TILUMLUM-610325 format. One line per 5 residues: for each residue x, y, z of C-alpha. Coordinates in nm, 3 decimals, decimal comma. Layout:
N
X/Y/Z; ...
This chain:
705
20,915/15,003/-4,114; 21,197/15,206/-3,958; 21,014/15,201/-3,625; 21,018/14,824/-3,627; 21,392/14,814/-3,690
21,435/15,051/-3,393; 21,226/14,812/-3,181; 21,431/14,522/-3,314; 21,758/14,678/-3,200; 21,603/14,768/-2,865
21,483/14,410/-2,815; 21,827/14,279/-2,909; 21,982/14,492/-2,636; 21,724/14,354/-2,392; 21,813/14,002/-2,497
22,182/14,060/-2,430; 22,107/14,248/-2,110; 21,925/13,953/-1,960; 22,253/13,807/-1,840; 22,243/14,014/-1,523
21,913/13,874/-1,397; 21,903/13,642/-1,098; 21,624/13,400/-0,996; 21,468/13,063/-1,060; 21,361/13,012/-1,423
21,104/12,804/-1,611; 20,743/12,695/-1,587; 20,546/12,421/-1,758; 20,388/12,673/-1,998; 20,733/12,809/-2,089
20,853/12,468/-2,197; 20,532/12,401/-2,390; 20,585/12,731/-2,567; 20,945/12,649/-2,651; 20,845/12,318/-2,807
20,567/12,482/-3,006; 20,791/12,758/-3,134; 21,024/12,499/-3,287; 20,748/12,415/-3,536; 20,622/12,640/-3,814
20,268/12,529/-3,888; 19,925/12,669/-3,811; 19,754/12,331/-3,843; 19,495/12,341/-3,562; 19,451/11,961/-3,552
19,827/11,919/-3,505; 19,841/12,155/-3,210; 19,519/12,026/-3,052; 19,666/11,677/-3,018; 20,001/11,811/-2,898
19,847/12,037/-2,632; 19,605/11,767/-2,519; 19,875/11,504/-2,466; 20,129/11,737/-2,304; 19,876/11,894/-2,067
19,737/11,555/-1,971; 20,088/11,446/-1,867; 20,124/11,758/-1,653; 19,783/11,720/-1,491; 19,844/11,354/-1,401
20,208/11,329/-1,288; 20,373/10,987/-1,291; 20,515/10,847/-0,965; 20,869/10,803/-1,093; 20,993/10,584/-0,808
20,744/10,305/-0,886; 20,718/10,367/-1,261; 20,780/10,077/-1,495; 20,961/10,087/-1,826; 20,624/10,099/-2,002
20,515/10,393/-1,786; 20,824/10,597/-1,870; 20,788/10,516/-2,240; 20,469/10,723/-2,241; 20,677/11,040/-2,185
20,746/11,158/-2,543; 21,073/11,338/-2,466; 21,261/11,041/-2,311; 21,484/10,817/-2,521; 21,526/10,443/-2,449
21,874/10,514/-2,316; 21,744/10,775/-2,070; 21,466/10,541/-1,954; 21,720/10,264/-1,895; 21,943/10,491/-1,684
21,650/10,625/-1,477; 21,537/10,272/-1,390; 21,895/10,162/-1,314; 21,955/10,460/-1,085; 21,636/10,399/-0,883
21,704/10,025/-0,860; 22,070/10,065/-0,757; 22,071/10,385/-0,547; 21,713/10,396/-0,421; 21,423/10,640/-0,469
21,462/10,989/-0,611; 21,344/11,263/-0,374; 21,406/11,593/-0,559; 21,458/11,734/-0,906; 21,820/11,803/-0,817
21,894/11,431/-0,787; 21,816/11,393/-1,158; 22,153/11,557/-1,223; 22,313/11,231/-1,109; 22,180/11,061/-1,425
22,432/11,154/-1,699; 22,202/11,138/-2,003; 21,945/11,383/-1,860; 22,027/11,733/-1,982; 21,887/12,049/-1,823
21,576/12,071/-2,042; 21,488/11,705/-1,987; 21,529/11,739/-1,609; 21,300/12,040/-1,608; 21,038/11,863/-1,818
21,049/11,562/-1,586; 20,990/11,789/-1,287; 20,657/11,893/-1,442; 20,524/11,546/-1,528; 20,650/11,321/-1,246
20,615/11,316/-0,868; 20,887/11,210/-0,625; 20,655/11,062/-0,363; 20,795/10,763/-0,178; 20,482/10,679/0,021
20,299/10,533/-0,281; 20,278/10,156/-0,259; 20,177/9,989/-0,586; 19,874/9,765/-0,558; 19,907/9,454/-0,771
19,534/9,391/-0,804; 19,314/9,682/-0,695; 18,948/9,603/-0,657; 18,686/9,750/-0,886; 18,559/9,958/-0,595
18,906/10,107/-0,540; 18,947/10,195/-0,907; 18,606/10,363/-0,920; 18,624/10,560/-0,594; 18,988/10,632/-0,504
19,106/10,809/-0,814; 19,152/11,174/-0,908; 18,912/11,365/-1,128; 18,848/11,711/-1,258; 18,573/11,899/-1,441
18,663/12,189/-1,668; 18,460/12,432/-1,874; 18,573/12,709/-2,109; 18,384/12,998/-2,268; 18,523/13,222/-2,545
18,341/13,549/-2,609; 18,452/13,760/-2,908; 18,390/14,128/-2,837; 18,316/14,192/-3,206; 18,065/14,058/-3,459
18,161/13,896/-3,789; 17,943/13,939/-4,097; 17,824/13,580/-4,076; 17,642/13,648/-3,747; 17,429/13,933/-3,878
17,053/13,860/-3,912; 16,950/13,731/-4,253; 16,633/13,661/-4,449; 16,532/13,344/-4,634; 16,618/13,499/-4,971
16,964/13,605/-4,847; 17,024/13,258/-4,713; 16,909/13,090/-5,036; 17,135/13,316/-5,242; 17,446/13,278/-5,024
17,406/12,972/-4,794; 17,779/12,965/-4,713; 17,781/13,322/-4,580; 17,546/13,291/-4,282; 17,615/13,123/-3,948
17,326/12,949/-3,774; 17,472/12,967/-3,424; 17,588/13,246/-3,197; 17,947/13,367/-3,173; 18,026/13,192/-2,843
18,267/12,902/-2,813; 18,202/12,660/-2,527; 18,353/12,330/-2,418; 18,304/12,093/-2,126; 18,554/11,824/-2,021
18,568/11,569/-1,742; 18,835/11,309/-1,673; 18,895/11,054/-1,399; 19,215/10,861/-1,327; 19,309/10,590/-1,081
19,690/10,583/-1,084; 19,805/10,444/-1,420; 19,539/10,171/-1,419; 19,195/10,314/-1,492; 19,070/10,619/-1,683
18,740/10,751/-1,807; 18,620/11,084/-1,937; 18,409/11,278/-2,180; 18,415/11,605/-2,371; 18,159/11,825/-2,546
18,229/12,125/-2,767; 18,045/12,394/-2,958; 18,255/12,605/-3,194; 18,169/12,969/-3,256; 17,890/12,989/-3,513
17,767/12,633/-3,464; 17,399/12,585/-3,375; 17,306/12,497/-3,018; 16,946/12,371/-2,999; 16,888/12,589/-3,306
16,615/12,537/-3,566; 16,650/12,631/-3,930; 16,412/12,825/-4,151; 16,210/12,509/-4,213; 16,174/12,454/-3,836
16,395/12,144/-3,820; 16,665/12,109/-3,555; 17,006/12,187/-3,704; 17,277/11,941/-3,614; 17,272/11,724/-3,300
17,085/11,826/-2,988; 17,304/12,059/-2,784; 17,675/12,047/-2,854; 17,809/11,988/-3,202; 18,073/11,736/-3,087
18,073/11,471/-2,816; 18,358/11,242/-2,714; 18,406/10,979/-2,443; 18,628/10,688/-2,342; 18,691/10,419/-2,079
19,042/10,276/-2,049; 19,174/9,997/-1,825; 19,534/9,877/-1,801; 19,712/9,570/-1,666; 19,428/9,323/-1,624
19,621/8,998/-1,652; 19,711/8,935/-2,016; 19,508/9,243/-2,112; 19,779/9,507/-2,100; 19,558/9,788/-2,233
19,188/9,811/-2,319; 18,993/10,113/-2,436; 18,634/10,167/-2,546; 18,520/10,492/-2,703; 18,737/10,751/-2,877
19,106/10,670/-2,902; 19,422/10,723/-3,106; 19,673/10,470/-3,239; 20,033/10,467/-3,355; 20,243/10,174/-3,479
20,606/10,165/-3,589; 20,712/10,483/-3,766; 20,356/10,576/-3,866; 20,362/10,464/-4,230; 20,036/10,270/-4,187
19,870/10,396/-3,870; 19,937/10,712/-3,670; 19,659/10,939/-3,546; 19,881/11,099/-3,279; 20,065/11,426/-3,320
20,405/11,395/-3,486; 20,655/11,669/-3,417; 20,871/11,803/-3,698; 21,232/11,801/-3,803; 21,395/12,004/-3,527
21,234/11,810/-3,242; 21,298/11,485/-3,430; 21,663/11,507/-3,325; 21,571/11,389/-2,975; 21,235/11,216/-3,017
21,266/10,969/-3,303; 21,351/10,673/-3,081; 21,037/10,642/-2,869; 20,783/10,542/-3,137; 20,899/10,181/-3,154
20,863/10,115/-2,780; 20,570/10,326/-2,656; 20,225/10,178/-2,597; 20,029/10,217/-2,922; 19,690/10,306/-2,768
19,609/10,653/-2,636; 19,275/10,783/-2,513; 19,122/11,074/-2,700; 18,958/11,302/-2,447; 19,015/11,627/-2,633
18,809/11,833/-2,875; 19,000/11,755/-3,195; 18,725/11,634/-3,429; 18,938/11,465/-3,697; 19,237/11,265/-3,571
19,074/10,986/-3,372; 18,908/10,645/-3,401; 18,581/10,543/-3,240; 18,521/10,188/-3,124; 18,749/9,961/-2,921
19,114/9,860/-2,907; 19,309/9,621/-2,684; 19,669/9,513/-2,635; 19,730/9,161/-2,507; 20,070/9,076/-2,359
20,226/8,732/-2,337; 20,582/8,766/-2,212; 20,779/8,959/-2,473; 20,495/8,958/-2,729; 20,228/9,227/-2,760
19,924/9,182/-2,983; 19,705/9,486/-3,046; 19,366/9,452/-3,216; 19,134/9,740/-3,294; 18,810/9,832/-3,467
18,646/10,163/-3,547; 18,320/10,286/-3,697; 18,275/10,659/-3,730; 18,159/10,938/-3,957; 18,384/11,171/-4,155
18,322/11,520/-4,290; 18,378/11,516/-4,666; 18,319/11,707/-4,986; 18,123/11,482/-5,221; 18,145/11,494/-5,599
17,826/11,317/-5,697; 17,834/11,003/-5,486; 18,215/11,002/-5,445; 18,438/11,144/-5,173; 18,657/11,414/-5,322
18,810/11,568/-5,007; 18,825/11,481/-4,637; 18,762/11,784/-4,416; 18,942/11,828/-4,084; 18,835/12,170/-3,950
18,542/12,040/-3,743; 18,348/12,358/-3,820; 17,973/12,321/-3,883; 17,840/12,677/-3,888; 17,671/12,732/-4,224
17,420/12,520/-4,416; 17,698/12,414/-4,652; 17,921/12,300/-4,366; 17,633/12,125/-4,188; 17,550/11,931/-4,506
17,909/11,804/-4,515; 17,911/11,694/-4,153; 17,943/11,317/-4,115; 17,822/11,252/-4,469; 18,054/10,951/-4,508
18,090/10,645/-4,285; 18,398/10,429/-4,255; 18,469/10,096/-4,089; 18,827/10,023/-3,990; 18,989/9,717/-3,835
19,336/9,576/-3,796; 19,604/9,429/-3,578; 19,965/9,482/-3,479; 20,206/9,224/-3,337; 20,529/9,326/-3,163
20,805/9,111/-3,017; 21,073/9,261/-2,791; 21,392/9,101/-2,667; 21,717/9,252/-2,538; 21,687/9,581/-2,725
21,537/9,425/-3,038; 21,180/9,510/-3,139; 21,011/9,368/-3,448; 20,649/9,415/-3,545; 20,393/9,363/-3,817
20,079/9,562/-3,895; 19,767/9,489/-4,098; 19,493/9,744/-4,169; 19,158/9,722/-4,350; 18,921/10,013/-4,402
18,603/10,058/-4,601; 18,404/10,373/-4,687; 18,035/10,375/-4,776; 18,114/10,619/-5,061; 18,399/10,558/-5,308
18,699/10,789/-5,284; 18,784/10,961/-5,614; 19,115/11,114/-5,718; 18,951/11,380/-5,936; 19,063/11,506/-6,275
19,351/11,738/-6,182; 19,692/11,618/-6,297; 19,849/11,646/-5,952; 19,582/11,407/-5,813; 19,660/11,128/-6,062
19,806/10,898/-5,796; 19,572/10,994/-5,512; 19,375/10,712/-5,342; 19,061/10,590/-5,517; 18,809/10,318/-5,437
18,594/10,212/-5,143; 18,817/9,956/-4,970; 19,182/10,007/-4,873; 19,432/9,768/-4,719; 19,783/9,809/-4,582
20,039/9,564/-4,450; 20,387/9,630/-4,322; 20,670/9,547/-4,087; 20,862/9,767/-3,844; 21,186/9,710/-3,658
21,408/9,873/-3,398; 21,738/9,778/-3,240; 21,878/9,971/-2,946; 22,223/9,960/-2,793; 22,384/10,202/-2,555
22,550/10,419/-2,818; 22,342/10,363/-3,129; 21,996/10,266/-3,251; 21,849/10,158/-3,581; 21,481/10,154/-3,659
21,249/10,165/-3,956; 20,933/10,050/-4,125; 20,829/9,917/-4,465; 20,464/9,943/-4,569; 20,263/9,829/-4,870
19,916/9,938/-4,983; 19,666/9,715/-5,157; 19,719/9,884/-5,495; 20,089/9,789/-5,498; 20,236/10,114/-5,366
20,505/10,106/-5,098; 20,680/10,327/-4,846; 21,009/10,287/-4,659; 21,157/10,481/-4,368; 21,486/10,406/-4,188
21,661/10,593/-3,909; 22,013/10,544/-3,774; 22,109/10,730/-3,456; 22,448/10,716/-3,288; 22,656/10,875/-3,013
23,015/10,881/-3,148; 23,125/11,105/-2,860; 22,968/11,156/-2,520; 22,653/11,369/-2,554; 22,705/11,418/-2,928
22,421/11,261/-3,124; 22,406/11,201/-3,497; 22,079/11,117/-3,673; 22,056/10,990/-4,030; 21,711/10,933/-4,178
21,618/10,807/-4,523; 21,265/10,792/-4,662; 21,116/10,674/-4,990; 20,741/10,710/-5,035; 20,622/10,585/-5,374
20,395/10,805/-5,582; 20,110/10,554/-5,558; 20,136/10,456/-5,191; 19,797/10,493/-5,022; 19,812/10,542/-4,645
19,491/10,714/-4,541; 19,575/10,679/-4,169; 19,950/10,740/-4,207; 20,147/11,022/-4,048; 20,525/11,003/-4,044
20,838/11,209/-4,097; 20,792/11,403/-4,421; 20,820/11,739/-4,592; 20,483/11,712/-4,762; 20,146/11,683/-4,597
20,093/11,319/-4,703; 20,298/10,999/-4,705; 20,325/10,974/-5,082; 20,540/11,094/-5,373; 20,847/11,188/-5,166
21,210/11,090/-5,128; 21,448/11,243/-4,879; 21,768/11,224/-4,677; 21,796/11,393/-4,337; 22,112/11,445/-4,130
22,094/11,596/-3,783; 22,352/11,673/-3,514; 22,277/11,744/-3,149; 22,572/11,854/-2,933; 22,512/11,860/-2,557
22,863/11,793/-2,429; 22,971/12,157/-2,392; 22,902/12,306/-2,052; 22,603/12,544/-2,059; 22,569/12,512/-2,437
22,356/12,303/-2,669; 22,395/12,311/-3,047; 22,157/12,147/-3,290; 22,156/12,149/-3,667; 22,002/11,948/-3,944
21,991/11,939/-4,322; 21,707/11,774/-4,512; 21,727/11,712/-4,886; 21,399/11,610/-5,048; 21,244/11,561/-5,390
20,898/11,494/-5,526; 20,909/11,272/-5,840; 20,557/11,367/-5,956; 20,340/11,676/-5,970; 20,196/11,820/-5,651
19,944/12,085/-5,561; 20,074/12,416/-5,702; 20,376/12,232/-5,850; 20,314/12,117/-6,208; 20,635/11,915/-6,251
20,880/11,705/-6,049; 21,046/11,927/-5,788; 21,305/11,927/-5,512; 21,425/12,133/-5,220; 21,645/12,172/-4,914
21,573/12,260/-4,552; 21,858/12,360/-4,318; 21,833/12,474/-3,956; 22,094/12,561/-3,693; 22,029/12,665/-3,332
22,230/12,738/-3,020; 22,101/12,745/-2,663; 22,303/12,891/-2,378; 22,197/12,794/-2,024; 22,473/12,898/-1,782
22,260/12,808/-1,480; 21,901/12,738/-1,386; 21,813/13,106/-1,385; 21,803/13,213/-1,749; 21,838/13,089/-2,105
21,925/13,244/-2,442; 21,828/13,089/-2,777; 21,939/13,176/-3,131; 21,806/12,991/-3,436; 21,834/13,025/-3,813
21,640/12,832/-4,079; 21,675/12,827/-4,457; 21,431/12,645/-4,685; 21,431/12,642/-5,065; 21,142/12,474/-5,252
21,011/12,482/-5,608; 20,655/12,583/-5,698; 20,453/12,720/-5,989; 20,500/13,086/-6,077; 20,186/13,293/-6,029
20,008/13,427/-6,335; 20,037/13,786/-6,212; 20,418/13,765/-6,209; 20,445/13,713/-6,584; 20,681/13,419/-6,525
20,622/13,058/-6,629; 20,726/12,713/-6,513; 20,870/12,639/-6,170; 21,044/12,898/-5,959; 21,246/12,869/-5,639
21,089/13,000/-5,321; 21,367/13,061/-5,070; 21,265/13,138/-4,712; 21,501/13,247/-4,435; 21,389/13,272/-4,072
21,584/13,388/-3,768; 21,493/13,403/-3,401; 21,654/13,542/-3,088; 21,486/13,461/-2,758; 21,570/13,514/-2,392
21,389/13,366/-2,093; 21,474/13,521/-1,760; 21,333/13,604/-1,417; 21,366/13,947/-1,265; 21,277/13,838/-0,912
21,134/13,526/-0,748; 20,788/13,637/-0,863; 20,854/13,808/-1,197; 20,964/13,634/-1,518; 21,018/13,774/-1,865
21,052/13,641/-2,218; 21,177/13,852/-2,507; 21,153/13,726/-2,865; 21,266/13,877/-3,195; 21,173/13,703/-3,524
21,272/13,791/-3,879; 21,161/13,634/-4,207; 21,280/13,696/-4,563; 21,116/13,526/-4,862; 21,242/13,549/-5,219
21,022/13,415/-5,499; 20,867/13,632/-5,773; 20,953/13,928/-5,551; 21,121/13,972/-5,213; 20,900/13,980/-4,902
20,995/14,017/-4,541; 20,854/14,034/-4,194; 20,959/14,111/-3,839; 20,794/14,023/-3,509; 20,888/14,154/-3,165
20,729/14,011/-2,854; 20,762/14,084/-2,484; 20,599/13,866/-2,219; 20,588/13,944/-1,846; 20,462/13,696/-1,585
20,383/13,741/-1,218; 20,358/13,422/-1,011; 20,421/13,494/-0,640; 20,496/13,186/-0,433; 20,301/13,307/-0,128
20,016/13,503/-0,286; 19,695/13,496/-0,080; 19,391/13,718/-0,122; 19,049/13,754/0,037; 19,164/13,650/0,385
19,346/13,346/0,253; 19,057/13,205/0,051; 19,238/13,271/-0,278; 19,580/13,122/-0,343; 19,798/13,053/-0,642
19,754/13,396/-0,801; 19,923/13,435/-1,138; 19,914/13,699/-1,409; 20,068/13,721/-1,755; 20,090/14,007/-2,002
20,223/14,003/-2,357; 20,272/14,265/-2,626; 20,361/14,170/-2,983; 20,435/14,397/-3,277; 20,451/14,258/-3,630
20,518/14,386/-3,981; 20,506/14,166/-4,292; 20,488/14,267/-4,656; 20,288/13,958/-4,761; 20,120/13,644/-4,627
20,414/13,430/-4,746; 20,638/13,614/-4,496; 20,406/13,544/-4,202; 20,562/13,475/-3,865; 20,464/13,226/-3,594
20,457/13,257/-3,218; 20,321/13,090/-2,907; 20,097/13,298/-2,683; 20,033/13,199/-2,322; 19,678/13,065/-2,298
19,423/12,873/-2,096; 19,464/12,506/-2,011; 19,413/12,265/-2,303; 19,374/12,562/-2,543; 19,599/12,591/-2,847
19,746/12,941/-2,866; 19,987/12,906/-3,155; 19,931/13,213/-3,374; 20,043/13,329/-3,715; 20,107/13,701/-3,774
20,089/13,885/-4,105; 20,017/14,242/-4,209; 20,104/14,533/-3,984; 19,977/14,556/-3,632; 19,995/14,499/-3,259
19,866/14,213/-3,043; 19,821/14,259/-2,668; 19,716/13,994/-2,416; 19,645/13,986/-2,043; 19,569/13,666/-1,853
19,515/13,600/-1,484; 19,422/13,304/-1,270; 19,361/13,224/-0,907; 19,300/12,911/-0,698; 19,023/12,877/-0,440
18,896/12,610/-0,199; 19,241/12,484/-0,099; 19,342/12,428/-0,459; 19,024/12,257/-0,578; 18,884/12,542/-0,788
19,095/12,725/-1,046; 18,951/13,032/-1,220; 19,126/13,183/-1,521; 19,049/13,468/-1,759; 19,224/13,596/-2,070
19,158/13,905/-2,276; 19,336/13,993/-2,597; 19,326/14,264/-2,861; 19,468/14,272/-3,215; 19,498/14,606/-3,395
19,596/14,638/-3,761; 19,752/14,952/-3,911; 19,727/14,846/-4,276; 19,351/14,779/-4,314; 19,011/14,911/-4,219
18,853/14,564/-4,190; 18,966/14,214/-4,096; 18,883/13,899/-4,292; 18,646/13,847/-4,584; 18,296/13,717/-4,656
18,133/13,555/-4,349; 18,450/13,611/-4,142; 18,455/13,985/-4,214; 18,501/14,215/-3,913; 18,412/14,570/-4,025
18,682/14,740/-3,819; 19,060/14,738/-3,787; 19,074/14,586/-3,439; 18,938/14,274/-3,269; 18,908/14,196/-2,897
18,843/13,854/-2,747; 18,765/13,729/-2,397; 18,808/13,372/-2,268; 18,702/13,231/-1,930; 18,784/12,895/-1,776
18,679/12,713/-1,458; 18,848/12,394/-1,343; 18,738/12,195/-1,039; 18,950/11,912/-0,898; 18,758/11,657/-0,696
18,922/11,541/-0,376; 19,072/11,194/-0,383; 19,126/10,963/-0,089; 19,484/10,884/-0,007; 19,579/10,534/-0,113
């Protein structure tokens, strides 16, 4: 442990020493990483949706000089006030030509200006076409084809050959497929008017044209998961139409939200957009749980939008007899047990949302009906007493938002067919220039059933929770940004691992220093105290307090025009039955020369990234989180626990005048505190694990229009 404290002090000196560096700072991946490191969750579905939406914005930049209010509302980091000022500036002063001109818009801070530079273009030669022909939409767009292959350089126990008797004795311990992961994605876009695409994915261990012991084909032919969509916008009164896989979000998400929903720290600057953004989003990613399959359309008559939708799809579930006990979201179908649970329940879903907007006022109403071909059961455990049960579920609700220059008020009230209700209200104000206060109150009844809900909460479901959140975001000080929030919450009824009513507090404070565009220093501290059951091994009884403290120091800097560096130091201390702690030190080095050419000019856009992370934790509860640079559309948010080192090297290069992008990443994790990694089918009989990932991306040429 003493060696890690030595490394910690060394990294701290490096953090403070970064002030002498000079050069241009920031890349798209850096900002993605910063946003991801503000969250502390290893939920793969959460990050898949986040990465998919953010990367899609970067790959298809918006022409800001001809963008409408609705176009800008699709950027999740812009507030209504910022959108209003962007449109006013372009209308009054003329087109924007460079990122530097964004400084003339007062509400756009440094981070927002940098993010805009990655998702918008400043072209002035684009002339909007009011009514493009079908031929133009089908032939003059941009498209790309991308494939990814992950090859573990180790073999887990589940991949070892097995006999029929071994399979019959332990069907959950043997994988039917090989250890390769493979995905294929294609997308096409004509401006902001027409989109289509598809995706196919095979997870490691899933069968691929594989036959079982009885000779029958396991799973679908080929890939385990297929997805596709066609989306058209602005066809007369049809504002938005999509067929295939899609995602929806209405109001504050108390009834319907299958999009990603960032947590408490990011909520300080992103709570306002949900009431104004278009509700329909295409689902072209490989997340196998958070999507609908069918059709949805938004019709617009003046200030009134009417969205109707329908979905029919299968869900992975655990059945208890003929009843659904648990919905599964991993998307893994590797063993016979997992394959049997794949798509074993069907659900039909339909509904509508009406929204009226006028002079900063938005009011809406939502109705949802869904039916499962197997009844949902709440089980016999005490904490599941108020869980949903039945075959048919209905929800109705109303949402509202009112925006003025220096304050906004928005909320939603929702009711489920069994009589449960949920309420969420948010008040946001700017009492002083660039000082923002956010007050949020939520009350989710113990018996509210929102199977498609995802909203601001401490728990994993919109039920059995009350809370009050106060956040402050100070951007008025030159070079500095301070954010802090306090969230008080309580759970009136029992929960999983909490056999009585409980409560807690979550407090976070952070400071960011950006003296210029060349480097940035971040310091953050978080304290959370929650109640849970004492473990039997501790000899204690009843509820105990689990207090977790986390601290982070991070510096982003460039050493030259081609070299950039990020240094991160994390510390975690958990006190429950016994104290546990952890420390993580990470150093990332990136090489992105602006004029790199190889092979007689045939290779351009060379980039390389290396990262070394050391971690030491005394238990899983003190695990630490970090973002690792990765391939496009790949979630690389990792959790670290135990004692070990993680090293990564990634490189990419562009060929054929930018049309072909080849990337490769190799990583190795070595543990000092164990001789094997994982258990059961996931067991790796060694203390280290290496992985290799390859990606090819081809951009098809588009005609200028």
